C-alpha positions in Angstrom: 23.8 12.5 -9.8 25.0 9.7 -7.6 22.2 8.4 -5.4 22.2 5.7 -2.7 18.8 4.2 -1.7 19.0 2.5 1.7 16.4 -0.2 1.8 15.4 -2.3 -1.3 11.8 -2.9 -0.2 8.8 -1.6 -2.0 9.5 2.1 -1.8 13.2 1.9 -2.1 13.3 -0.5 -5.0 10.6 1.4 -7.0 12.1 4.8 -6.3 15.7 3.6 -7.0 14.9 2.1 -10.3 12.9 5.1 -11.4 15.7 7.5 -10.5 18.0 5.2 -12.5 15.6 5.4 -15.4 15.9 9.2 -15.3 19.6 8.8 -15.9 21.0 9.0 -12.3 23.5 6.5 -11.0 21.7 4.6 -8.3 22.9 2.0 -5.7 20.2 0.2 -3.7 21.6 -1.0 -0.4 20.0 -3.7 1.7 21.2 -5.7 4.7 19.5 -8.8 3.4 22.2 -10.5 1.5 19.8 -13.0 0.0 17.6 -10.2 -1.4 20.7 -8.4 -2.8 21.9 -11.6 -4.5 18.4 -12.3 -5.9 18.1 -8.7 -7.3 21.5 -9.0 -8.9 20.1 -12.1 -10.7 17.0 -10.1 -11.8 14.7 -11.8 -9.3 12.3 -9.2 -7.9 11.0 -9.8 -4.3 7.7 -8.0 -4.9 5.1 -8.0 -7.6 4.6 -4.6 -9.3 3.6 -4.5 -12.9 6.6 -3.5 -15.2 9.1 -3.4 -12.4 11.1 -6.5 -13.5 11.6 -5.1 -17.0 12.6 -1.6 -15.6 15.2 -3.2 -13.2 16.7 -5.3 -16.0 17.1 -2.5 -18.5 18.7 -0.1 -16.0 21.0 -2.8 -14.6 22.0 -3.6 -18.2 22.7 0.1 -18.8 24.9 0.3 -15.7 22.9 2.9 -13.9 21.4 0.6 -11.2 23.3 -1.6 -8.8 22.6 -3.6 -5.7 24.8 -4.1 -2.7 25.0 -4.7 1.1 28.0 -2.5 1.3 26.5 0.7 2.8 29.9 2.3 3.6 31.1 2.4 0.0 27.8 3.5 -1.4 27.3 6.4 1.0 30.8 7.7 0.7 30.5 8.2 -3.1 26.9 9.7 -3.1 25.5 13.2 -3.6 22.1 12.1 -2.1 21.3 9.3 0.3 17.7 8.3 0.6 16.4 6.4 3.7 13.7 4.1 2.5 13.5 1.5 5.3 10.4 0.2 6.9 8.4 2.0 9.6 5.9 -0.6 10.8 3.4 -0.1 13.6 5.2 -0.7 16.9 3.9 -3.5 18.9 2.1 -2.5 22.0 1.3 1.2 21.3 0.7 1.6 17.6 3.4 4.3 17.1 5.6 4.1 14.0 8.7 2.0 14.8 11.6 4.3 13.8 14.4 2.0 14.9 15.4 1.2 11.3 15.4 4.8 10.3 17.6 5.8 13.2 20.0 2.9 12.7 20.3 3.9 9.1 21.1 7.5 10.1 23.9 6.3 12.4 25.5 4.3 9.6 25.1 7.1 7.1 26.8 9.5 9.6 29.9 7.3 9.9 30.5 7.2 6.1 29.7 10.7 4.8 32.2 12.3 2.5 31.7 15.9 1.3 28.4 17.7 1.2 25.6 15.1 1.1 21.8 15.5 1.2 20.2 12.9 3.5 16.6 12.3 2.5 13.9 10.6 4.6 11.8 8.8 2.0 10.2 6.5 4.6 6.9 7.5 6.1 7.8 9.0 9.4 6.0 11.1 12.1 6.5 14.8 12.5 9.9 15.6 14.0 11.7 12.5 12.8 13.9 14.6 10.5 15.0 16.7 13.5 16.1 13.5 15.3 17.9 12.1 12.1 19.8 15.4 11.9 20.7 15.3 15.6 21.9 11.7 15.3 24.1 12.4 12.3 25.5 15.6 13.9 26.2 13.8 17.2 27.8 10.8 15.5 29.9 12.8 13.1 30.3 16.5 14.2 32.5 17.3 11.2 29.9 16.1 8.6 28.7 18.5 5.9 25.1 17.5 5.2 21.5 18.5 5.1 18.5 16.5 6.1 15.4 16.7 3.8 12.0 15.2 4.0 10.6 13.8 0.7 7.6 11.5 1.3 6.5 9.0 -1.3 3.0 8.9 -2.7 3.1 5.5 -4.5 0.0 3.3 -5.1 0.8 -0.4 -5.1 0.0 -1.7 -8.6 0.6 1.7 -10.2 3.8 2.8 -8.5 6.0 3.3 -11.6 3.4 5.5 -13.2 2.9 7.4 -9.9 6.6 8.0 -9.6 7.1 9.2 -13.1 4.0 11.3 -13.4 3.3 12.5 -9.8 0.6 14.9 -8.8 3.2 16.7 -6.8 6.7 16.3 -5.3 6.9 17.4 -1.7 10.3 18.5 -0.4 10.8 19.6 3.2 13.8 21.8 4.1 14.8 23.6 7.3 17.1 26.5 7.8 19.3 28.1 5.1 19.7 25.0 2.9 20.0 26.5 -0.6 22.5 23.8 -1.5 20.1 21.1 -0.5 17.3 22.8 -2.5 19.5 22.9 -5.6 20.4 19.2 -5.2 16.8 18.1 -4.8 15.7 20.2 -7.7 18.4 18.5 -9.9 17.3 15.0 -8.6 13.8 15.7 -9.9 14.7 17.8 -12.9 13.7 15.0 -15.4 10.1 15.4 -14.2 9.9 19.0 -15.3 8.9 17.8 -18.7 5.8 16.3 -17.2 5.0 19.6 -15.4 5.2 17.9 -12.0 5.1 20.7 -9.3 7.8 20.7 -6.7 6.2 21.8 -3.4 8.9 23.2 -1.0 7.9 23.3 2.7 9.4 23.1 6.1 10.6 19.6 7.1 7.9 19.1 9.7 5.2 20.2 7.3 6.4 17.8 4.7 6.3 14.9 7.2 2.7 15.8 8.1 1.5 16.2 4.5 2.1 12.4 4.0 0.1 11.4 7.0 -2.6 13.9 6.4 -3.0 12.8 2.8 -3.3 9.1 3.6 -5.7 9.8 6.5 -8.0 11.9 4.3 -8.1 9.1 1.7 -8.8 6.5 4.4 -11.6 8.6 5.7 -13.1 8.9 2.2 -13.1 5.2 1.8 -14.6 4.7 5.2 -17.3 7.3 4.6 -18.6 5.6 1.4 -18.5 2.2 3.2 -20.8 3.6 5.9 -23.0 5.1 3.2 -23.2 1.6 1.7 -24.5 0.2 4.9 -27.1 2.9 5.1 -28.0 2.3 1.4 -28.7 -1.4 2.2 -31.1 -0.3 5.1 -33.0 2.3 3.1 -33.0 0.6 -0.4 -30.7 3.1 -2.1 -27.7 2.3 -4.5 -24.3 3.3 -3.1 -22.8 3.4 -6.6 -25.3 6.0 -7.7 -24.7 7.9 -4.4 -20.9 7.8 -5.1 -21.4 9.1 -8.6 -23.8 11.8 -7.5 -21.5 13.2 -4.9 -18.3 12.5 -6.9 -19.3 14.7 -9.8 -19.0 17.6 -7.3 -15.6 19.0 -8.0 -15.1 19.8 -4.3 -15.4 16.0 -3.5 -14.1 14.1 -6.6 -14.9 10.6 -7.6 -11.7 8.8 -6.5 -11.7 6.6 -3.4 -15.5 6.4 -3.4 -15.8 2.7 -4.2 -17.6 0.8 -1.5 -16.1 -2.5 -0.4 -14.8 -4.6 2.5 -12.5 -1.9 4.0 -9.0 -0.6 3.3 -5.7 -2.5 3.9 -2.2 -2.5 2.6 1.2 -1.2 3.7 0.2 2.5 4.2 -3.4 3.3 5.3 -3.6 1.1 8.4 -0.3 1.9 9.9 -0.2 5.6 8.8 -3.7 6.4 10.2 -2.8 4.7 13.5 0.6 6.5 13.7 -1.2 9.9 13.1 -3.6 9.1 15.9 -0.8 8.4 18.3 1.2 11.5 17.2 -1.9 13.7 17.7 -2.5 12.1 21.2 1.1 12.8 22.2 0.7 16.4 21.3 -2.6 16.7 23.1 -4.4 17.4 19.8 -6.5 14.3 19.1 -7.8 13.7 15.6 -11.2 12.2 16.3 -12.2 11.7 12.7 -9.2 9.6 12.1 -9.6 7.7 15.3 -13.1 6.8 14.2 -12.0 5.9 10.7 -9.5 3.4 12.2 -12.1 1.8 14.4 -14.8 1.6 11.7 -12.5 0.1 9.2 -11.2 -2.6 11.6 -14.8 -3.6 12.4 -15.9 -3.6 8.8 -13.5 -6.4 7.7 -14.9 -8.8 10.2 -18.5 -7.6 9.4 -17.9 -8.7 5.8 -17.5 -12.2 7.0 -20.9 -12.0 8.7 -22.3 -10.6 5.5 -21.2 -13.7 3.6 -22.7 -15.9 6.3 -26.0 -14.0 6.1 -26.1 -14.4 2.3 -25.6 -18.1 2.8 -28.7 -18.3 5.0 -27.1 -17.6 8.3 -25.3 -20.9 8.7 -22.0 -22.0 7.0 -20.9 -24.8 9.4 -19.6 -27.6 7.1 -20.0 -25.4 4.0 -17.3 -24.8 1.5 -16.7 -21.1 0.7 -14.5 -20.0 -2.2 -12.6 -16.7 -1.8 -11.5 -15.0 -5.0 -8.8 -12.4 -4.3 -6.7 -12.4 -1.2 -4.4 -9.3 -1.6 -5.6 -6.0 -0.3 -5.9 -4.7 -3.8 -5.3 -6.0 -7.4 -1.9 -5.8 -9.2 0.1 -6.6 -6.0 1.1 -9.6 -3.9 0.8 -7.6 -0.7 -1.3 -9.2 2.0 -0.6 -6.6 4.7 -3.9 -5.9 6.6 -5.9 -7.3 3.7 -9.6 -7.6 4.4 -9.4 -11.2 3.2 -7.6 -12.1 6.4 -10.4 -11.1 8.7 -13.1 -12.5 6.3 -11.5 -15.9 6.1 -11.0 -16.0 9.9 -14.7 -15.1 10.5 -15.8 -17.8 8.1 -13.5 -20.4 9.7 -14.7 -19.5 13.1 -18.3 -20.1 11.9 -17.2 -23.6 10.8 -16.8 -23.2 7.1 -14.1 -24.7 5.0 -12.4 -21.9 3.0 -10.6 -22.3 -0.3 -8.8 -19.3 -1.7 -7.4 -18.2 -5.0 -5.4 -15.1 -6.0 -3.3 -14.5 -9.2 -0.3 -13.2 -7.2 -0.8 -13.3 -3.5 -1.1 -17.0 -2.5 2.5 -17.4 -1.4 2.2 -14.5 0.9 -1.3 -15.5 2.0 0.1 -18.8 3.3 2.2 -16.8 5.7 -0.7 -15.0 7.4 -3.8 -17.2 6.9 -3.9 -20.6 8.6 -6.1 -23.5 7.7 -7.1 -22.3 4.3 -6.8 -24.5 1.1 -5.6 -23.0 -2.1 -6.9 -23.5 -5.7 -5.4 -23.4 -9.2 -7.9 -20.9 -10.6 -11.4 -19.5 -9.8 -13.2 -22.6 -11.1 -11.0 -25.0 -9.1 -11.8 -22.9 -6.0 -15.6 -23.0 -6.9 -15.7 -26.8 -7.3 -18.5 -28.1 -5.0 -18.6 -24.7 -3.2 -21.7 -23.4 -1.4 -20.7 -19.8 -2.2 -18.1 -17.8 -4.1 -17.0 -14.5 -2.6 -15.1 -11.8 -4.6 -12.9 -10.0 -2.2 -10.3 -8.4 -4.5 -11.2 -7.0 -7.9 -8.5 -8.6 -10.1 -9.3 -8.2 -13.8 -9.6 -11.9 -14.3 -12.6 -11.9 -12.0 -14.5 -9.3 -14.1 -15.5 -11.7 -16.8 -16.1 -15.0 -15.1 -17.7 -17.8 -17.1 -20.9 -18.1 -15.1 -22.1 -21.3 -16.8 -18.9 -23.0 -16.0 -18.9 -21.6 -12.5 -22.5 -22.7 -11.8 -21.8 -26.2 -13.1 -18.8 -26.5 -10.7 -20.6 -25.2 -7.6 -22.8 -27.1 -5.2 -24.9 -24.0 -4.5 -24.9 -21.0 -7.0 -24.4 -18.1 -4.6 -22.1 -15.2 -5.5 -21.2 -12.6 -2.9 -19.6 -9.7 -4.7 -17.8 -7.5 -2.1 -16.4 -5.2 -4.8 -19.6 -4.6 -6.8 -18.0 -5.9 -10.1 -21.3 -7.3 -11.4 -25.0 -6.4 -11.6 -27.7 -8.5 -10.1 -29.6 -9.0 -13.4 -26.6 -10.3 -15.3 -25.7 -12.8 -12.6 -29.3 -13.9 -11.9 -29.9 -14.9 -15.5 -27.3 -17.7 -15.0 -29.2 -19.1 -12.0 -27.2 -17.4 -9.2 -28.4 -15.8 -6.0 -26.4 -12.6 -5.7 -25.3 -10.3 -2.9 -23.2 -7.1 -3.1 -22.3 -4.0 -1.1 -24.6 -1.1 -0.7 -27.1 -2.0 -3.4 -30.7 -3.2 -3.3 -30.0 -6.9 -4.2 
């Protein structure tokens, strides 16, 4: 099939290249001419394991192309995906849908023959209705159907998630048998992996995305609050997580205590769901509390580091290992590291950071922080080393080398990578999250 992906950001690029890898002919459209030119040269604007090789192989095979010419791409397509950004709107926290609606107007002007227009972007309930209205108003003669098909991609594992999804949700309204057939054909290659296609109404599909992310965010926040309680009563949050996670009704995923969630999805999607619920006079109190608790937790982790250092860090050097919100990405959006660094700087500390992939983006959002070549460079003459993101290279640190480099051997492990006994034998003081240290 001929597919146009509008937006060559994280979702659009990963989805487009995976569709091409299935054998479809895909054109990724983006208004950023510099990004398009870079992609044509094989330069990938984001870090996602394996994405560069997948892009190169499908471009070489002639199945994947990049352009800023939306008109030509849409006119020749069977399916047009809208995969533009929907950031939190300044001032009120609602999802900013201006890019989605602008894309809808441009699509409408260039439709030729029956076309399925798919909202891949994460959008509030009712957005598909407005996209349909815009297209119909702009081009009354257009033969089209608007479908909701939310993405469920984890940064760092997006290609695997796309090719082996738990489910594929497709929202259709009215008598759209043709649209159902088209979407079934788009995802036909996944039948071999037994991936279920879940057909719903369009509004239901839109809400599934938000409900899923909100539930996972609540699960993370729940275990983080349990971690705080464990510290007060002398329990071990990792054992608590395992003890409840083995219950099939609960499950073990997203029960890892840490400094709070961040990234491109959970913060903005939980906030957008809260605002949508308020607009419909049906407040989601659990989600509201989740948002508030998570925001407070990030700053609290800075205070935890200060407490581990004896309650005073003015003039001290603190090394931060891991800046991105999770490993295997260069994404700094709402990363806990931002608030932690700010709290330490406000307390008078000099902060030095290191991240395998995120330092370029970190420079754009964190002011006044120095950057190191590697963990040991960061730790040189440091009064504390703090693990914020659990990159694999931090899981087997050379503690003898680290202790020799440091001024004060203190490790604050906000991801519970290590055990106290294995760190203490190298002469370190050790603090973690939700464990009796």
